[in-house]
Structure formats: C-alpha cells, structure tokens
C-alpha positions as CSV (number, residue, x, y, z in Angstrom):
1,M,-3.1,-212.1,-52.4
2,E,-1.8,-215.4,-53.7
3,E,1.7,-214.2,-53.3
4,K,1.0,-212.9,-49.8
5,I,-0.5,-216.3,-48.6
6,S,2.4,-218.2,-50.1
7,Q,4.9,-215.9,-48.4
8,I,3.2,-216.4,-45.1
9,Q,3.4,-220.1,-45.6
10,K,7.1,-220.0,-46.5
11,D,8.1,-217.7,-43.6
12,F,6.2,-219.5,-40.9
13,L,7.2,-223.0,-42.1
14,E,10.8,-221.9,-41.7
15,K,10.1,-220.5,-38.2
16,I,8.3,-223.7,-37.2
17,N,11.2,-225.9,-38.4
18,K,13.8,-223.7,-36.6
19,S,11.8,-223.6,-33.3
20,S,13.2,-225.7,-30.4
21,S,10.8,-225.3,-27.6
22,L,7.0,-225.5,-26.9
23,K,7.2,-221.8,-25.8
24,D,8.5,-220.8,-29.3
25,L,5.7,-222.8,-30.9
26,D,3.0,-221.2,-28.8
27,K,4.3,-217.8,-29.8
28,I,4.2,-218.8,-33.5
29,F,0.7,-220.1,-33.1
30,I,-0.5,-216.8,-31.7
31,E,1.3,-214.9,-34.5
32,L,-0.6,-217.0,-37.0
33,F,-4.0,-217.8,-35.4
34,G,-4.3,-215.3,-32.6
35,K,-6.9,-212.5,-32.6
36,N,-4.6,-210.3,-34.7
37,G,-2.6,-213.2,-36.3
38,E,-1.5,-213.3,-39.9
39,I,-4.0,-216.1,-40.8
40,D,-6.8,-214.5,-38.7
41,Q,-6.5,-211.2,-40.6
42,L,-6.4,-212.6,-44.2
43,P,-10.2,-213.2,-44.6
44,K,-10.8,-209.5,-43.9
45,E,-9.2,-208.7,-47.2
46,F,-11.2,-211.2,-49.2
47,S,-14.1,-208.7,-49.8
48,K,-11.7,-206.7,-52.0
49,L,-11.2,-209.6,-54.4
50,S,-13.3,-210.4,-57.4
51,E,-15.5,-213.5,-57.4
52,D,-13.1,-215.4,-59.6
53,E,-10.2,-214.5,-57.4
54,R,-12.1,-215.6,-54.3
55,R,-12.8,-219.0,-55.9
56,K,-9.0,-219.4,-56.4
57,I,-7.8,-217.9,-53.1
58,G,-10.4,-219.7,-50.8
59,P,-9.0,-223.2,-51.4
60,L,-5.4,-222.0,-51.2
61,F,-6.1,-220.2,-47.9
62,N,-7.7,-223.3,-46.4
63,Q,-4.9,-225.5,-47.6
64,V,-2.2,-223.2,-46.1
65,K,-4.0,-222.8,-42.8
66,Q,-4.4,-226.6,-42.4
67,E,-0.7,-227.1,-43.4
68,L,0.5,-224.6,-40.9
69,E,-1.6,-226.1,-38.1
70,E,-0.4,-229.6,-38.9
71,A,3.2,-228.4,-39.1
72,I,2.9,-226.9,-35.6
73,R,1.3,-230.1,-34.3
74,V,4.0,-232.4,-35.7
75,K,6.7,-230.1,-34.4
76,R,5.2,-230.1,-30.9
77,E,5.3,-233.9,-30.9
78,G,8.9,-233.8,-32.0
79,V,10.0,-231.3,-29.3
80,R,8.2,-233.4,-26.6
81,E,9.9,-236.5,-27.9
82,E,13.3,-234.9,-27.7
83,T,12.6,-233.6,-24.2
84,Y,11.7,-237.1,-23.0
85,K,14.8,-238.6,-24.6
86,A,17.0,-236.0,-22.9
87,L,15.4,-236.8,-19.5
88,E,15.9,-240.5,-20.0
89,K,19.7,-239.9,-20.3
90,E,19.8,-237.8,-17.1
91,D,21.3,-239.5,-14.0
92,F,19.1,-238.5,-11.1
93,T,20.9,-240.8,-8.6
94,M,23.7,-238.4,-7.9
95,Q,23.2,-235.8,-5.3
96,P,23.9,-232.3,-6.7
97,P,26.4,-230.1,-4.8
98,R,25.0,-227.9,-2.1
99,L,24.4,-224.5,-3.6
100,Q,23.9,-221.2,-2.0
101,H,20.4,-220.1,-2.9
102,K,18.9,-216.7,-2.1
103,K,16.2,-216.9,0.6
104,R,12.8,-216.9,-1.0
105,Q,9.8,-215.2,0.6
106,G,6.6,-216.9,-0.1
107,H,3.5,-215.0,-1.2
108,L,0.0,-215.5,-2.5
109,H,-0.5,-216.6,-6.1
110,L,-1.4,-213.7,-8.4
111,A,-4.9,-215.2,-9.0
112,T,-5.4,-215.6,-5.2
113,Q,-4.4,-211.9,-4.7
114,F,-6.9,-210.9,-7.3
115,K,-9.6,-213.1,-5.8
116,K,-9.1,-211.4,-2.4
117,E,-9.2,-207.9,-4.1
118,I,-12.4,-208.6,-5.9
119,I,-14.2,-210.2,-2.9
120,D,-13.1,-207.3,-0.6
121,L,-14.4,-204.9,-3.3
122,F,-17.9,-206.4,-3.4
123,A,-18.1,-207.1,0.3
124,K,-18.2,-203.3,0.7
125,L,-21.5,-203.4,-1.1
126,G,-22.9,-206.1,1.2
127,F,-22.2,-209.1,-1.0
128,S,-21.5,-212.4,0.7
129,Q,-19.1,-215.1,-0.7
130,F,-20.7,-218.5,-1.6
131,D,-19.1,-221.7,-2.9
132,A,-20.9,-224.3,-4.9
133,P,-19.9,-227.9,-5.9
134,H,-17.3,-228.4,-8.6
135,I,-18.8,-231.8,-9.3
136,E,-22.4,-230.8,-10.1
137,L,-25.7,-232.1,-11.3
138,D,-27.1,-231.2,-14.7
139,K,-30.1,-229.8,-12.8
140,Y,-28.1,-226.9,-11.3
141,N,-25.6,-226.4,-14.0
142,F,-28.1,-226.4,-16.9
143,E,-31.8,-227.2,-16.3
144,D,-32.5,-224.7,-13.5
145,L,-30.7,-222.1,-15.6
146,N,-33.2,-222.4,-18.4
147,I,-31.0,-224.8,-20.4
148,P,-33.0,-228.1,-20.6
149,K,-31.8,-231.4,-22.0
150,D,-31.2,-231.4,-25.8
151,H,-31.5,-227.6,-25.9
152,P,-29.2,-226.1,-28.7
153,S,-27.7,-223.6,-26.3
154,K,-25.9,-226.5,-24.5
155,D,-23.5,-226.4,-27.4
156,M,-22.1,-223.1,-26.0
157,W,-20.4,-225.1,-23.2
158,D,-17.9,-227.9,-23.8
159,T,-18.9,-230.0,-20.9
160,L,-16.9,-232.7,-19.1
161,Y,-19.3,-235.4,-18.0
162,I,-18.6,-237.9,-15.2
163,D,-19.3,-241.6,-15.4
164,T,-22.0,-242.1,-12.7
165,G,-21.1,-245.8,-12.2
166,N,-23.2,-247.3,-9.4
167,L,-24.3,-243.9,-8.1
168,K,-28.1,-243.5,-7.8
169,V,-28.3,-240.7,-10.4
170,E,-29.4,-240.7,-14.0
171,P,-26.5,-241.4,-16.5
172,G,-25.2,-238.2,-18.0
173,S,-26.5,-236.0,-15.2
174,L,-23.2,-235.7,-13.3
175,L,-20.5,-233.3,-14.6
176,L,-17.8,-230.8,-13.8
177,R,-19.4,-227.4,-13.6
178,T,-18.9,-225.3,-16.7
179,H,-19.6,-221.9,-14.9
180,T,-20.1,-220.5,-11.4
181,S,-23.7,-219.8,-12.3
182,N,-24.7,-223.0,-10.5
183,F,-24.4,-221.2,-7.1
184,W,-27.4,-218.9,-7.6
185,P,-30.2,-221.5,-8.3
186,R,-28.9,-223.4,-5.3
187,L,-29.5,-220.2,-3.2
188,M,-32.7,-219.3,-4.9
189,E,-34.4,-222.6,-4.2
190,K,-34.0,-222.1,-0.5
191,G,-36.4,-219.2,-0.8
192,K,-34.4,-217.0,1.6
193,T,-34.6,-213.5,-0.1
194,P,-33.3,-210.9,-0.6
195,I,-30.0,-212.4,-2.0
196,R,-26.9,-210.4,-2.6
197,A,-24.2,-213.1,-3.3
198,M,-21.0,-213.6,-5.1
199,S,-18.7,-216.5,-6.0
200,F,-15.1,-216.6,-7.2
201,D,-14.1,-220.1,-8.0
202,R,-12.9,-222.6,-10.6
203,C,-14.8,-224.0,-13.6
204,F,-14.0,-226.7,-16.1
205,R,-14.5,-227.2,-19.8
206,Y,-13.4,-229.6,-22.5
207,E,-11.0,-227.2,-24.3
208,N,-7.9,-227.6,-26.5
209,I,-5.2,-226.1,-24.4
210,D,-3.3,-223.2,-25.9
211,A,-2.0,-219.7,-24.9
212,R,-5.6,-218.4,-24.5
213,H,-7.6,-221.5,-23.5
214,S,-7.5,-223.9,-20.6
215,H,-9.6,-226.8,-19.3
216,T,-9.5,-225.2,-15.8
217,F,-10.1,-221.5,-15.2
218,N,-11.6,-219.0,-12.7
219,Q,-14.9,-217.1,-12.9
220,F,-16.3,-214.4,-10.7
221,E,-20.1,-214.0,-10.6
222,I,-22.7,-212.1,-8.6
223,A,-26.4,-212.6,-8.2
224,V,-29.0,-210.2,-6.7
225,V,-32.5,-211.3,-6.1
226,G,-35.3,-209.3,-4.4
227,Q,-39.0,-208.5,-4.7
228,V,-40.3,-206.7,-7.7
229,N,-41.0,-203.5,-5.7
230,Q,-37.2,-203.3,-5.0
231,A,-36.7,-202.3,-8.6
232,I,-33.6,-204.3,-9.6
233,T,-32.9,-203.0,-13.1
234,M,-30.3,-202.7,-15.8
235,A,-29.2,-199.5,-14.2
236,N,-27.9,-201.6,-11.3
237,L,-25.9,-203.7,-13.7
238,K,-24.3,-200.6,-15.2
239,Y,-23.3,-199.3,-11.8
240,L,-21.8,-202.7,-10.7
241,S,-19.9,-202.9,-14.0
242,D,-18.3,-199.5,-13.6
243,Y,-17.7,-200.1,-9.9
244,L,-15.7,-203.3,-10.7
245,L,-13.7,-201.8,-13.6
246,Q,-12.8,-198.6,-11.7
247,G,-11.9,-200.6,-8.6
248,I,-9.3,-202.7,-10.4
249,L,-8.3,-200.6,-13.4
250,G,-8.6,-197.1,-12.2
251,K,-11.1,-194.2,-12.2
252,E,-10.8,-193.7,-16.0
253,A,-12.3,-197.2,-16.7
254,K,-15.8,-197.4,-17.9
255,S,-18.2,-199.9,-19.5
256,R,-20.7,-200.2,-22.3
257,F,-23.5,-202.7,-23.0
258,R,-24.2,-204.6,-26.1
259,P,-27.2,-207.0,-26.6
260,K,-26.2,-210.6,-26.2
261,Y,-27.9,-213.9,-25.7
262,Y,-27.5,-216.0,-22.5
263,P,-30.2,-218.6,-21.8
264,F,-30.5,-217.7,-18.1
265,V,-31.0,-214.0,-18.4
266,E,-33.5,-211.8,-20.3
267,P,-32.5,-209.2,-21.5
268,G,-28.8,-210.2,-21.7
269,V,-25.9,-208.0,-22.4
270,G,-22.2,-208.3,-23.2
271,I,-20.2,-205.8,-21.2
272,D,-17.2,-204.1,-22.8
273,C,-14.5,-202.2,-21.1
274,L,-12.8,-199.1,-22.5
275,C,-9.3,-200.3,-23.5
276,V,-6.9,-199.3,-20.7
277,F,-3.9,-199.4,-23.0
278,C,-5.1,-197.0,-25.7
279,H,-8.0,-195.2,-23.9
280,G,-10.4,-195.9,-26.7
281,K,-8.1,-194.9,-29.6
282,G,-7.6,-198.4,-30.9
283,C,-4.6,-200.7,-30.4
284,K,-3.4,-204.3,-30.9
285,I,-4.8,-205.4,-27.6
286,C,-8.3,-204.3,-28.4
287,S,-8.1,-205.2,-32.1
288,G,-8.3,-201.5,-33.0
289,T,-11.8,-201.1,-31.6
290,G,-11.0,-199.1,-28.4
291,W,-13.0,-201.7,-26.3
292,F,-12.7,-205.3,-25.3
293,E,-15.4,-207.6,-24.0
294,I,-15.0,-208.3,-20.3
295,A,-18.3,-209.9,-18.9
296,G,-21.7,-211.2,-19.6
297,A,-24.8,-210.1,-17.6
298,G,-28.5,-209.6,-17.6
299,L,-31.8,-209.8,-15.6
300,I,-32.5,-213.3,-14.3
301,H,-34.9,-215.1,-16.7
302,P,-38.4,-215.8,-15.4
303,N,-37.9,-219.5,-16.1
304,V,-35.1,-219.6,-13.6
305,F,-37.4,-218.3,-10.9
306,K,-40.0,-220.9,-11.8
307,A,-37.4,-223.7,-11.7
308,T,-36.4,-222.6,-8.2
309,N,-40.0,-222.3,-7.0
310,L,-40.0,-218.5,-6.8
311,D,-42.9,-216.5,-8.5
312,P,-41.4,-214.4,-11.3
313,K,-44.3,-211.9,-10.8
314,K,-43.2,-211.3,-7.3
315,Y,-39.4,-211.6,-7.6
316,T,-36.7,-210.1,-9.9
317,G,-33.0,-210.2,-10.0
318,L,-29.7,-209.8,-11.9
319,A,-26.7,-211.9,-12.6
320,W,-23.3,-210.7,-13.7
321,G,-20.0,-212.6,-14.3
322,F,-16.5,-212.3,-15.9
323,G,-13.3,-214.3,-16.3
324,P,-10.7,-213.0,-13.9
325,D,-7.8,-214.9,-15.7
326,R,-8.4,-212.9,-18.9
327,M,-8.6,-209.7,-16.9
328,L,-5.3,-210.5,-15.3
329,M,-3.7,-211.3,-18.6
330,L,-4.8,-207.8,-19.9
331,K,-3.8,-206.0,-16.8
332,H,-0.3,-207.5,-16.5
333,E,0.3,-208.2,-20.2
334,I,0.5,-212.0,-19.5
335,E,0.8,-213.8,-22.9
336,D,-0.2,-217.4,-21.8
337,I,-3.1,-218.4,-19.6
338,R,-1.3,-221.7,-18.7
339,F,1.1,-219.7,-16.5
340,F,-1.6,-219.5,-13.9
341,L,-1.6,-223.3,-13.3
342,E,2.0,-224.4,-14.1
343,G,3.7,-223.3,-10.8
344,D,6.6,-221.8,-12.7
345,L,8.7,-219.9,-10.1
346,E,10.1,-217.4,-12.5
347,F,6.6,-216.4,-13.4
348,L,5.2,-216.4,-9.9
349,E,8.0,-214.3,-8.5
350,K,7.1,-211.4,-10.8
351,F,3.9,-210.8,-8.8
C-alpha cells in the first residue's frame, strides 16, 4: 500500500507539472479526487490492512493527499498568471482582417431546452409554474421550512448572506436562496388550496467551484397540497418519480426510494434512478452500484403547515425536487458543470 500511494504521488505530480491549462488541471483533479478517483478509492482498501499498517499508512495518505491538492492549487495560479501575462502582450488596437465565417443559427441553451421539456411534461399533469425571489428572507428559505435559527440542519446549506445595510430587516435575515423550496411556503401561506405547483429556477450556494460544483445552479421542484381526505401519499411520489425519469430518459428508467433526512419533509426519501448506462449492472458512472441518486422528496412536515397557518390535521402534501444540471451531465456525458454558465460556443453548438 505504501508503494501504491507513493507511485500515485509520483505519477500525478509529474502530470501536474506538465499540465499547461486549467482544463488539464480539472481533469487531473477529477482523476484524483472524483467519485472514482485514485485518492477517493484508496481508503476503501484500508480495512484489509493490519492495525500497525494503518497507523503508518494513515499519515502518509493524508500527507500525499494534501500535497497533491496544494500542487494543483499552485499550478492553477501559475497557469492563470501566464495567461494574464500573455494577454498583456497582445495588441488589441489593430483591427483583424475580415474573415469569412459560417453563418450561425441561434438556438436555446441546453439548460433552457431541458427546462421547457420538464415544465411541459408536468403541465400535462396539471402543474402550474411559479417563480419565487432569488433574494430571499430567512423566513421563507429556512424558518417556514422547519429550519429555525441556530438549527444544526442549517449546516447542510452553504448560504450566501446579504448585508442588509439600511434596510428595515433584521441583520442576517436576507440571503440568496439556497433551494427552490422557498416557493411552496409562499404559496401555502396564501391558503388557496389545493396546490399543484412547480418551479424550475436558479439557486445559489457558497461552493468551491470545480468540475462538479458551482455557486449558481438550477433546481426543479414540485409541491402538492390538499386536504387529508384527498390521500396524498408516498405512492404519489413514486408515480411522479417514474413519470419524470421515463419522460426524459426512456421507458426503461425506474426509481427506488431510500430513507433520508430533510428537515421540511417527514418521512423523507432519497430517490435513486436505475443507471441508464449499464442498466443496473454497475459501471464507472454509477460507481458500480447500478443506481445513482437523482432527487430528494417526502411528505411535507406538519411544522411547515403550522408555519404557514394551515392545520396539519386537515391538510397534507408532498414535495419533490432534483438538480437538472446533474441530470444533463449524466444524460449527455458532460464532464464539467461550469460549461453551463461559461457561454463557450464550442460547447453550446453541440446541443
């Protein structure tokens, strides 16, 4: 194991030193620290080691991991610096010669195409599209969703707070919304039921940007609220999950539920999709499990009804949401989530 770690260290330090672009470094980062990366896989083998070997290998593993992360960081800064220097030498005052370009035909962004597809799909079931503020109050983003101030579950969201300045609101109560869930307490407090609503829009979180994470991303969410005698159940969630997956991935797609905690639903479930690449046999995309997590859902928590002045003994409901960007990455084998926001023509023209 010691030789294996040392070899990984040697090979990837060489790769990092030879890399000349941020794209190369992103690829190296995924090869090392991605879901099936070299570093990510190593701890799975530690259980085979003796206690003495683990005492020796543990510190070595941490040292190599930190060294590779730092090497990538330093190389990134070097590549950026070289890029800036090259730009400073460019003479942008000269007009380039007139070139013959092929005529480009504009089209909707891939994410916008997907948004229209999803909204049309659920409109057939009677869902109406709603938008909620991007700049939101803590009340709708957290408190009404059963996430009160100082609650530990707030650590699940990396929130971007806004300086309230002279605004007549409590300091720390204004933020960029972390999920689209803020739209359903806003609808519920109006008391106009039944509700069959959906929202497909942007969210914001304080994330370190890499190939799989971004500070700005899309979410799609639905909420259904009705009286208790309308029997809104987990069976409805299962139907809606399969309806979505089959609508965008084909008739062979299917879902499964696993228990999962979300503060605003009870019970809560994580929804997995049968891997469309290996059909459940296990592959690199699904980490050999045959399934990948696609959404979170559950029945709306009684405390959410209380917060929105609806009697939980008279009303029930469900909520269901997923990340369209991740779905598009899987569907079209897109390696980097940043492509959705960068406006790169080479990428955009593929779709």
